[in-house]
C-alpha positions in Angstrom: 125.6 140.6 124.3 126.1 137.5 126.5 127.8 135.6 123.7 130.4 138.4 123.3 131.0 138.3 127.1 131.5 134.6 127.1 133.9 134.8 124.2 135.8 137.5 126.0 136.1 135.4 129.2 137.4 132.5 127.1 140.0 134.8 125.4 141.1 136.5 128.7 141.5 133.2 130.6 142.6 130.9 127.8 145.2 133.0 126.1 147.6 133.6 129.0 147.4 129.9 130.1 148.0 128.6 126.6 150.9 131.0 126.0 152.5 129.8 129.2 151.9 126.2 128.1 153.4 126.9 124.7 156.6 128.3 126.2 156.9 125.3 128.5 156.2 122.6 125.8 158.6 124.2 123.3 161.3 124.4 125.9 160.7 120.8 127.0 160.8 119.4 123.5 164.1 121.2 122.9 165.6 119.6 126.0 164.1 116.1 126.0 161.2 115.4 123.7 158.6 112.7 124.5 155.5 111.7 122.6 153.2 113.2 125.2 155.0 116.5 124.8 154.5 116.5 121.1 150.7 115.8 121.5 150.3 118.4 124.2 152.2 121.0 122.0 150.0 120.2 119.0 146.8 120.6 121.1 148.2 123.8 122.5 148.9 125.2 119.1 145.4 124.3 118.0 144.0 126.2 120.9 146.1 129.2 120.2 145.0 129.4 116.6 141.5 129.1 117.7 141.9 132.0 120.2 143.6 134.2 117.7 140.5 134.0 115.4 138.1 134.3 118.3 137.8 138.1 118.0 136.0 137.6 114.7 133.3 135.7 116.6 133.3 138.4 119.2 132.7 141.1 116.7 129.8 139.1 115.1 128.3 138.7 118.6 128.7 142.3 119.4 127.2 143.5 116.1 124.6 140.8 116.3 125.2 140.2 112.6 128.0 139.5 110.2 129.5 142.7 108.8 132.7 141.4 107.4 133.5 139.8 104.0 131.9 136.6 102.8 135.2 134.8 102.4 136.3 135.8 106.0 133.1 134.1 107.2 134.2 130.9 105.6 137.7 131.2 107.0 136.5 131.9 110.6 134.1 128.9 110.5 136.8 126.7 109.0 139.2 127.6 111.8 136.5 127.2 114.4 135.5 123.6 113.2 139.1 122.5 112.5 140.1 123.5 116.0 137.3 121.5 117.6 137.9 118.4 115.5 141.6 118.5 115.9 141.3 118.9 119.7 139.0 115.9 119.9 141.5 113.7 118.1 144.5 115.0 120.2 142.7 114.5 123.5 141.9 111.0 122.4 145.6 110.4 121.5 146.7 111.7 124.9 144.4 109.2 126.6 145.8 106.4 124.5 149.3 107.4 125.3 148.6 107.5 129.0 147.0 104.1 128.9 149.8 102.4 126.9 152.3 103.8 129.3 150.8 102.0 132.3 149.3 98.9 130.6 152.5 98.0 128.6 155.3 99.9 130.3 158.2 97.9 129.0 157.0 97.3 125.4 155.8 100.9 125.0 159.0 102.3 126.5 161.0 100.5 123.9 158.9 101.5 120.9 158.0 105.0 122.2 159.6 107.7 120.0 158.6 111.4 119.4 158.6 110.7 115.7 155.5 108.5 116.0 153.7 111.3 117.8 154.7 113.8 115.1 153.3 111.5 112.4 150.1 111.1 114.4 149.6 114.8 114.9 150.2 115.5 111.2 147.5 112.9 110.4 145.1 114.5 112.8 145.7 117.9 111.4 145.2 116.7 107.8 142.1 114.7 108.7 140.6 117.7 110.5 141.5 120.1 107.6 140.1 117.8 104.9 136.9 117.2 106.8 136.3 120.9 107.7 137.1 122.1 104.2 133.5 121.2 103.4 132.7 124.6 104.8 134.1 126.3 101.7 132.3 123.7 99.5 128.9 124.4 101.1 129.3 128.2 101.2 130.1 128.4 97.5 128.0 125.5 96.2 125.7 127.1 93.7 124.2 124.6 91.3 121.6 127.1 89.9 124.4 129.4 88.8 122.9 132.4 90.6 125.1 135.1 91.9 126.6 134.6 95.3 125.8 137.4 97.6 128.5 139.5 99.1 127.4 138.6 102.6 125.6 135.6 104.0 121.8 135.7 104.0 120.1 137.2 107.1 123.4 138.9 107.9 124.5 135.7 109.7 127.7 133.7 109.1 127.2 130.0 108.0 123.6 129.9 109.3 121.3 129.9 106.3 121.5 127.1 103.7 119.6 126.2 100.5 118.1 122.8 99.9 121.0 121.9 97.6 123.5 122.9 100.3 121.7 120.8 102.9 122.2 117.7 100.8 125.9 118.1 101.3 125.9 119.5 104.8 123.6 117.0 106.6 125.5 113.8 105.8 128.7 115.6 106.6 127.4 116.5 110.1 126.4 112.9 110.7 129.9 111.8 109.9 131.3 114.4 112.3 129.0 113.0 115.0 130.3 109.5 114.5 133.9 110.0 113.6 134.7 113.1 115.7 132.6 112.3 118.8 131.3 108.8 119.3 134.5 106.9 118.4 136.8 109.2 120.4 134.5 109.1 123.4 134.5 105.3 123.4 138.3 105.2 123.1 138.8 107.8 125.8 136.5 106.0 128.3 138.2 102.7 127.7 141.7 104.1 128.1 141.1 106.2 131.2 139.0 103.6 133.0 141.7 101.0 132.6 144.4 103.6 133.3 142.9 104.4 136.7 142.2 100.7 137.4 145.8 99.7 136.7 147.2 102.5 138.9 144.8 101.6 141.7 146.1 98.1 141.7 149.8 99.1 141.9 150.9 99.2 145.5 153.8 101.6 145.2 152.1 104.3 143.2 152.5 107.9 144.6 149.2 109.2 145.8 149.9 112.5 143.9 150.3 110.5 140.7 147.1 108.7 141.3 145.3 112.0 142.0 146.7 113.5 138.7 145.5 110.4 136.8 142.0 110.8 138.1 142.2 114.6 137.4 143.3 114.0 133.9 140.5 111.5 133.2 137.8 113.6 134.8 139.1 116.8 133.1 139.1 115.1 129.7 135.6 113.7 130.3 134.4 117.1 131.4 135.8 118.7 128.2 133.9 116.2 126.1 130.6 116.7 128.0 130.7 120.5 128.3 132.4 121.5 125.0 131.9 118.7 122.5 128.7 116.9 123.4 126.2 119.7 122.7 128.0 120.6 119.4 128.0 116.9 118.3 124.4 116.2 119.4 123.3 119.1 117.2 124.7 117.3 114.2 122.7 114.2 115.0 119.5 116.1 115.7 120.0 118.2 112.5 120.5 115.1 110.4 117.4 113.4 111.8 115.2 116.4 111.3 117.1 117.6 108.2 117.5 121.2 109.6 119.8 123.3 111.7 118.5 123.5 115.3 118.0 126.9 116.7 119.9 126.0 119.9 123.0 125.0 117.8 124.2 128.6 118.4 124.5 127.9 122.1 126.2 124.5 121.4 128.8 126.3 119.3 129.2 128.8 122.2 129.9 126.0 124.7 132.5 124.5 122.4 134.6 127.7 122.8 135.3 126.9 126.4 137.6 124.1 125.1 140.4 126.6 124.8 140.3 127.6 128.5 139.7 124.1 129.8 142.5 122.4 128.0 145.1 124.0 130.3 143.8 121.8 133.0 144.6 118.8 130.8 148.1 120.3 130.3 148.6 120.7 134.0 147.7 117.1 134.9 149.7 115.7 131.9 152.9 117.6 132.1 155.3 117.8 135.0 157.3 120.5 133.2 154.2 122.7 133.1 153.5 122.1 136.8 157.1 123.1 137.6 156.9 126.2 135.4 153.6 127.2 137.0 155.1 126.7 140.5 158.1 128.9 139.6 155.8 131.6 138.2 153.6 131.5 141.3 156.6 131.7 143.6 158.0 134.6 141.7 154.6 136.4 141.7 154.2 135.9 145.5 157.7 137.1 146.2 157.2 140.2 144.1 153.9 141.0 145.8 155.4 140.4 149.2 158.3 142.8 148.6 157.1 146.4 149.3 159.0 149.4 148.0 161.7 150.5 150.4 160.1 153.9 150.8 156.8 152.3 151.8 158.0 149.5 154.1 161.3 150.6 155.6 161.3 153.0 158.6 162.9 156.3 157.9 164.1 159.0 160.3 162.5 162.4 160.4 164.3 165.6 161.2 164.0 165.0 164.9 165.8 161.6 164.5 162.6 159.6 165.3 161.9 156.6 163.2 158.7 156.8 161.1 157.0 154.4 158.8 155.8 156.0 155.6 152.5 154.5 154.5 151.0 154.7 151.1 
């Protein structure tokens, strides 16, 4: 199906890029850790966990129904939602860190410490885990004491809810819309708009740095619009109508692209990753340009004439 193909594209493109970023960030933190490195590594880990569980979604899309255990359905949805919520918070924190670095360069440099970023990331993870644990509550909420089926109704994972489950789920989705979308978007817009304005007023700013700042702002905004907005709007629409919209499936599908779009944020935010990518590119080009000796070097035949052996 098309959903399975899109999941596959996300996995194929996102996994190598995130693995390269993970190697770079771990190495950078071991050498000289900065708050931005801690935030980027946490976002990178969140994406990797999301990608490792993505094959479960691919199998569901390929089978066009949920054929695995009921508990595994809850786990996969929990990981899915936790990754989205955590990524939103971390992207917002990266925007705040970039803004503070240019708006208050002296004060922020004095107070900047990786420990603060570690504390912030732990808080983000805990908040996302606590909020998304409602998945287990909703799945197993059974006030009528009827037996829970081995598999979700209609062979779908987290798609069919009773009236009692909706009383828990709908207010929770409204909270997600406000806390995990509206507030972060407002903060990100404020930080990046001022970030770009401040850099544009500085006379001695390197044009490449200004370009990366614009790229970071536009990349983050694009992630929010493409990946998070449809998913979040479905929460609001569902709460107003007190139902789960049919197009919510496509909104969830769009949110998976977050894992393959975040590497662009990593690129514009981390000089270490840009250097690693440059070295990898140079090594790859050098290897491709070096042909085997037998194929590229002239050899003499029996008559002593030089010949070029071609593949």
